[in-house]
C-alpha positions in Angstrom: 7.1 -13.4 -10.9 10.3 -11.5 -11.2 9.9 -10.8 -14.9 9.0 -7.2 -14.4 12.0 -6.5 -12.2 14.3 -8.4 -14.4 13.1 -6.6 -17.5 13.7 -3.3 -15.8 17.2 -4.3 -14.7 18.1 -5.4 -18.2 16.8 -2.2 -19.6 18.9 -0.3 -17.0 22.0 -2.2 -17.8 21.6 -1.6 -21.6 20.8 2.1 -21.4 23.0 3.3 -18.5 26.3 1.7 -19.2 28.0 5.1 -18.8 27.5 4.8 -15.1 30.7 3.7 -13.4 28.9 1.8 -10.6 27.5 2.1 -7.1 30.3 2.6 -4.6 32.3 -0.6 -4.8 29.5 -2.4 -6.7 29.4 -2.3 -10.5 26.3 -2.5 -12.7 27.4 -6.0 -13.6 27.3 -7.1 -9.9 23.9 -5.9 -8.8 22.8 -7.7 -5.6 20.6 -10.7 -6.1 19.2 -11.1 -2.6 18.4 -14.8 -3.1 21.9 -15.8 -4.0 24.4 -16.4 -1.2 27.8 -14.9 -1.5 31.0 -15.3 0.5 30.5 -12.1 2.4 29.3 -11.9 6.0 27.4 -9.1 7.7 29.2 -7.1 10.4 27.3 -7.4 13.7 27.7 -4.1 15.4 25.8 -1.8 17.8 23.3 0.7 16.4 25.8 3.7 16.7 28.5 1.9 14.7 26.1 0.9 11.9 24.4 4.3 11.5 27.6 6.4 11.6 28.3 5.5 7.9 25.4 7.8 6.9 26.8 11.2 5.8 25.4 14.6 4.7 23.6 14.8 1.4 23.1 11.0 1.2 19.9 9.3 0.2 18.6 6.7 2.7 15.7 4.3 2.0 13.6 3.1 5.0 11.5 0.0 4.9 7.9 0.9 5.9 4.6 -0.6 7.1 4.8 -3.0 10.1 8.5 -3.6 9.2 9.5 0.0 10.0 12.9 -0.3 11.7 12.2 1.9 14.7 15.6 1.4 16.3 17.5 2.3 13.2 15.3 5.4 12.7 16.1 6.4 16.3 19.8 5.9 15.8 19.8 7.7 12.5 18.0 10.7 14.0 20.4 11.0 16.9 23.4 10.6 14.6 22.2 13.3 12.3 21.6 15.7 15.1 24.8 15.0 17.1 27.0 15.2 14.1 25.2 18.1 12.4 24.5 16.2 9.2 22.9 18.3 6.5 20.5 17.4 3.7 20.0 13.7 4.4 17.1 12.6 2.2 14.9 9.8 3.5 12.8 7.8 0.9 10.1 5.5 2.2 6.6 4.1 1.9 4.2 4.8 4.8 6.0 4.5 8.1 4.4 3.3 11.3 5.1 4.8 14.7 6.9 8.1 15.4 9.0 9.8 12.7 11.3 11.9 14.9 13.4 13.1 12.0 10.5 15.1 10.7 10.3 17.6 13.6 10.6 21.2 12.4 13.8 21.8 14.4 15.5 19.0 12.4 14.6 20.3 9.0 18.2 21.2 8.2 19.3 17.7 8.9 16.7 15.6 7.2 14.1 15.8 4.4 11.5 13.0 4.1 10.3 11.9 0.7 7.2 9.8 0.9 6.0 7.4 -1.7 2.8 7.2 0.3 2.0 9.7 3.1 1.3 8.3 6.5 -0.4 10.2 9.3 3.0 10.9 10.9 4.2 12.8 7.8 1.0 14.7 6.7 1.8 17.9 8.7 5.4 18.1 7.4 4.3 17.5 3.8 1.6 20.2 4.0 4.0 22.6 5.6 6.6 22.1 2.9 9.2 20.4 5.2 8.8 17.1 3.5 8.1 15.9 -0.1 5.8 13.4 -1.7 6.1 11.4 -5.0 2.7 10.8 -6.6 3.0 7.3 -8.0 1.0 4.1 -8.5 2.1 1.4 -6.1 2.7 -1.1 -8.9 5.2 1.4 -10.5 7.1 2.2 -7.3 9.8 -0.5 -7.7 10.5 0.8 -11.2 12.0 4.0 -9.9 14.7 2.0 -8.1 15.2 -0.7 -10.7 15.7 1.8 -13.5 18.1 3.9 -11.4 15.9 7.0 -11.0 16.6 6.7 -7.3 19.7 4.9 -6.0 19.9 4.7 -2.2 23.2 5.2 -0.6 21.9 3.3 2.4 18.9 1.0 2.9 17.5 0.6 6.4 15.5 -2.6 6.7 14.2 -5.0 9.4 14.5 -8.8 9.0 14.1 -12.1 10.9 17.2 -13.8 12.3 19.1 -15.9 9.7 18.2 -19.5 9.5 20.9 -22.3 9.5 21.6 -21.6 5.8 21.9 -17.9 6.4 18.6 -16.7 4.9 16.7 -13.9 6.6 13.1 -12.7 5.8 11.7 -9.3 5.2 8.6 -10.7 6.9 5.6 -8.5 6.7 6.7 -5.8 4.2 8.1 -6.7 0.7 6.4 -3.9 -1.3 9.2 -2.0 -3.1 11.9 -3.0 -0.7 12.8 -6.1 -2.8 13.9 -3.8 -5.7 15.8 -1.4 -3.3 17.9 -4.3 -2.1 19.2 -4.9 -5.6 20.6 -1.4 -6.0 21.3 0.1 -2.6 25.0 0.7 -2.0 24.9 -0.3 1.7 22.3 -2.4 3.5 21.8 -2.0 7.3 19.4 -4.5 8.9 17.7 -4.5 12.2 17.5 -8.2 13.1 14.4 -8.9 15.1 13.2 -12.3 16.4 9.6 -11.0 16.4 9.7 -10.6 12.6 7.8 -13.5 11.0 9.4 -15.6 8.3 7.3 -15.3 5.2 7.3 -17.1 1.9 7.6 -15.4 -1.5 9.9 -12.5 -2.4 10.8 -11.7 1.2 14.0 -13.8 1.3 17.4 -12.1 1.6 20.6 -14.0 2.3 22.5 -12.5 5.2 25.6 -12.2 3.1 24.0 -9.2 1.3 23.6 -7.4 4.6 26.5 -5.1 5.2 25.8 -4.1 8.8 23.5 -6.1 11.2 22.1 -4.8 14.4 20.4 -7.1 16.9 17.3 -5.5 18.4 14.2 -7.5 19.4 10.9 -5.7 19.8 7.2 -6.5 18.9 6.0 -5.3 15.6 3.6 -2.3 15.6 0.0 -3.3 16.1 -2.7 -1.5 14.2 -6.0 -2.1 16.1 -9.4 -1.4 14.5 -10.3 0.8 17.4 -14.0 1.1 17.8 -16.0 -1.7 16.2 -17.8 -0.9 13.0 -20.9 1.3 13.6 -24.3 0.8 12.1 -23.5 2.7 8.9 -20.3 0.7 8.3 -22.1 -2.6 9.1 -24.8 -1.8 6.5 -22.2 -1.0 3.9 -20.3 -4.2 4.6 -23.6 -6.2 4.4 -24.5 -4.7 1.0 -21.1 -5.5 -0.5 -20.9 -9.0 0.9 -24.4 -10.1 0.1 -24.9 -8.4 -3.2 -21.5 -7.9 -4.9 -19.3 -10.7 -3.6 -20.1 -14.2 -5.0 -18.8 -17.6 -3.9 -15.4 -18.2 -5.6 -14.6 -14.5 -5.8 -11.0 -13.2 -5.4 -10.9 -10.2 -3.1 -8.8 -7.1 -2.5 -9.5 -4.9 0.4 -7.6 -2.8 2.9 -7.9 -2.5 6.7 -10.3 -0.4 8.6 -13.9 -0.6 9.8 -15.6 -1.0 6.4 -13.3 -4.0 5.4 -13.9 -5.4 8.9 -17.6 -5.1 8.4 -17.4 -6.8 5.0 -15.4 -9.6 6.5 -18.0 -10.2 9.2 -20.6 -10.9 6.5 -18.4 -13.2 4.4 -18.3 -16.1 7.0 -20.7 -18.3 5.0 -19.2 -17.7 1.6 -17.3 -20.5 -0.1 -13.9 -20.8 -1.8 -13.0 -17.1 -1.6 -9.5 -16.1 -2.7 -7.2 -13.3 -1.6 -5.1 -11.2 -4.0 -4.5 -7.9 -2.1 -1.7 -5.5 -1.5 -2.6 -5.5 2.2 -3.2 -8.5 4.4 -5.0 -7.9 7.7 -6.7 -9.6 10.7 -10.1 -10.0 9.0 -8.6 -12.2 6.4 -7.2 -14.5 9.1 -10.6 -14.9 10.6 -12.1 -15.9 7.3 -9.4 -18.5 6.7 -10.1 -20.0 10.1 -13.8 -20.1 9.3 -13.2 -21.9 6.0 -14.5 -19.1 3.8 -11.1 -18.4 2.2 -9.5 -21.4 0.5 -8.0 -19.8 -2.6 -8.9 -23.0 -4.5 -10.5 -21.3 -7.5 -7.8 -18.8 -8.2 -6.1 -18.8 -11.6 -2.7 -17.8 -10.3 -1.2 -18.9 -7.0 -4.0 -21.4 -6.4 -4.3 -22.4 -2.8 -2.3 -19.4 -1.5 -3.1 -15.9 -0.2 -1.2 -13.2 -2.0 -0.2 -9.8 -0.6 2.7 -7.4 -0.6 2.6 -6.3 3.0 0.7 -7.1 6.2 -0.5 -4.8 9.0 -2.7 -5.4 11.9 -2.3 -7.1 15.3 -0.2 -10.0 16.4 -2.9 -12.3 15.0 -1.9 -11.6 11.4 1.8 -11.6 12.1 1.6 -15.0 13.8 -0.5 -16.3 10.9 2.2 -15.3 8.4 5.1 -16.9 10.3 6.4 -20.0 8.4 3.0 -20.4 6.7 3.2 -21.6 3.0 -0.5 -20.7 2.6 0.7 -17.1 2.3 3.1 -15.4 -0.2 4.4 -11.9 0.3 5.4 -10.7 -3.1 6.8 -7.5 -4.7 4.3 -4.8 -5.2 5.1 -4.5 -8.9 3.6 -7.9 -9.3 0.8 -7.9 -6.8 -0.6 -4.6 -8.0 0.0 -5.1 -11.7 -3.5 -4.6 -13.2 -2.8 -7.4 -15.8 -2.1 -9.9 -13.0 -5.2 -8.7 -11.0 -7.4 -9.0 -14.1 -6.5 -12.7 -14.5 -8.1 -13.6 -11.1 -11.6 -15.1 -11.2 -14.5 -12.8 -10.1 -12.0 -10.2 -9.0 -13.6 -7.8 -6.5 -11.7 -4.6 -5.5 -12.9 -2.6 -2.6 -11.5 0.8 -1.9 -12.6 4.0 -0.1 -12.5 7.7 -0.9 -12.4 11.1 0.8 -14.9 12.7 -1.5 -16.7 12.0 -4.8 -18.4 14.4 -7.2 -21.7 13.8 -8.9 -20.0 12.5 -12.0 -18.0 9.9 -10.2 -14.6 11.5 -9.8 -12.8 10.1 -6.7 -10.5 12.2 -4.5 -8.5 10.0 -2.2 -5.0 11.5 -1.7 -5.9 15.0 -0.6 -8.4 17.1 1.2 -8.6 20.1 -1.1 -5.0 21.3 -1.4 -3.9 19.5 1.7 -2.2 16.2 1.0 -3.6 13.3 3.0 -2.2 9.9 1.7 -1.3 8.9 -1.8 -2.3 7.1 -5.0 -1.5 3.8 -3.3 -3.1 0.8 -5.0 -6.6 2.1 -5.5 -6.4 2.6 -9.3 -4.2 -0.5 -9.7 -6.9 -2.7 -8.3 -10.1 -1.0 -9.6 -8.6 -1.0 -13.1 -7.5 -4.7 -12.7 -10.9 -5.7 -11.4 -12.8 -3.9 -14.2 -10.5 -5.5 -16.8 -11.4 -9.0 -15.4 -10.6 -11.5 -18.1 -13.7 -13.6 -17.1 -15.9 -10.5 -17.4 -17.0 -10.9 -13.8 -14.8 -8.4 -12.0 -16.2 -5.7 -9.8 -14.5 -2.4 -9.0 -16.1 -0.9 -5.8 -15.7 2.4 -4.1 -17.4 2.3 -0.6 -17.8 5.0 2.0 -20.4 6.4 4.5 -22.7 9.0 2.9 -21.6 11.8 5.3 -18.5 12.8 7.2 -18.2 12.9 10.9 -19.3 16.5 10.8 -22.4 15.7 8.7 -21.1 17.0 5.4 -22.0 14.9 2.3 -19.2 12.9 0.8 -20.9 13.1 -2.5 -20.5 16.7 -3.7 -21.5 18.7 -6.8 -17.8 19.3 -7.5 -14.7 18.3 -5.7 -13.1 20.8 -3.3 -10.7 23.2 -4.9 -7.3 21.6 -5.2 -8.5 18.1 -4.6 -6.5 15.4 -6.5 -8.4 13.0 -8.7 -7.0 9.5 -8.0 -9.7 7.6 -9.9 -11.4 9.3 -12.9 -15.1 9.2 -13.6 -14.4 6.6 -16.3 -12.7 4.3 -13.7 -15.6 4.4 -11.2 -18.0 1.5 -11.6 -19.8 0.4 -8.4 -20.3 3.0 -5.6 -21.7 1.8 -2.3 -23.0 3.8 0.7 -25.3 2.7 3.5 -28.2 3.9 1.4 -27.6 1.7 -1.6 -25.4 0.6 -4.6 -24.9 2.6 -7.7 -23.4 1.2 -10.9 -22.0 4.0 -13.0 -20.5 2.0 -15.8 -21.8 3.0 -19.2 -24.0 5.8 -17.7 -24.3 9.4 -19.0 -23.4 12.3 -16.7 -27.0 12.9 -15.8 -27.6 9.2 -15.2 -24.5 9.2 -12.9 -25.7 12.2 -11.0 -29.1 10.6 -10.5 -27.6 7.3 -9.3 -25.3 9.0 -6.9 -28.0 11.3 -5.5 -30.1 8.2 -4.7 -27.4 6.8 -2.5 -26.4 10.1 -0.9 -27.7 10.9 2.6 -31.4 11.9 2.4 -30.7 15.3 4.1 -28.4 16.3 1.1 -30.3 14.9 -1.9 -32.4 18.0 -2.7 -29.3 20.3 -2.6 -27.4 17.8 -4.7 -30.2 17.7 -7.3 -30.3 21.5 -7.6 -26.5 21.6 -7.9 -26.5 18.9 -10.5 -29.0 20.9 -12.6 -26.8 24.0 -12.3 -23.7 22.0 -13.3 -25.2 19.8 -16.1 -27.9 22.3 -17.3 -30.4 19.5 -17.2 -32.1 17.4 -14.6 -30.5 14.1 -13.4 -32.4 11.1 -14.7 -32.1 7.3 -14.6 -33.0 7.2 -18.3 -30.6 7.3 -21.2 
């Protein structure tokens, strides 16, 4: 499973021999987090650990439910009190507050998101923070190949076991690759962090500075239960598109929750998904998820990070039924395509009548990122058994009543999945299969599952755009 990382590291060693090294660590002595060494971490208070960060340095911050809040707090205070300038912070989506992103701290810090969370959207759109458009499965590559070399990595781990091994717990994603190249590793050691199996292991001897701080992991609650529209979408997907023995990828939110509610009586489902959430735990407990028919990692759930409530965190702890692996492996379309009856379920902000999907932006305003959508819909569509299904699911209208299927995408909208990648589209009004369809067939199929109040306008707009009437016939 480390073949991709090792290939990248070998390439780096062969092509970048002119580099003199990372601080006191040479290229020949890159960290291997699994391998114990004779070093020991220095256990210090938060202020002593963070004071090693200097102006113009690049700091990586672990994200998701493993976001090290105490280290972020200490870093922000250190940067302000000591008037640091130009500290760059690279990270995936962060949970909780992001105090360093406040406008008054712009001279001290600049955030660089690999996926934009809600706490960074305003800063990115105001030009006070940056974003790197990148597929999730390629994210580790920018660290392994030396495009980004963190001076400091801020992570959160479980306490060391009797042999000195800690766990990254709920978020491996690209952090595993960062640990091999970062010059200094500072860890927030938290007894609430579950010990997970897979690529999450790091021996404490590779931690330079350790800070003990126990606090519950952030809980992401579904909020309001799925509404009637979301329940109908979940029902259509579960009953029509997901067969017994399917391997599933889906995220978190009301539509995935609605799908999970209708999968209770399915048999031998498997999970291969970048995100693990509460709904999957429920299906395991009901016996629907067994992972027994998977071609890889048979008998185990596979993810790269987990986020939800205490339910999923407790489920992960010391549970060999689950493996948390690097995102370069989990999201590799080739790996995804090898799973039986692979079903990928993703959402969208907007779709045009030809099937183009906008997911990372609202017009010119950045909203999230490429994430793993294209990784999984491509992997599912490539299914080696010919039974994979790539699904884009969304309510037919927005909360303001605007159609989510539009004649054209809003000006400036980014296309995350092209019209050629889009196969199944599901709204509460039906299922459209766009694969192998002409432009006018696509328009017709999408108009049929659009909200009835918008179909006439969409049909007229389709005629103006395509210079012919939409039709279901070839």
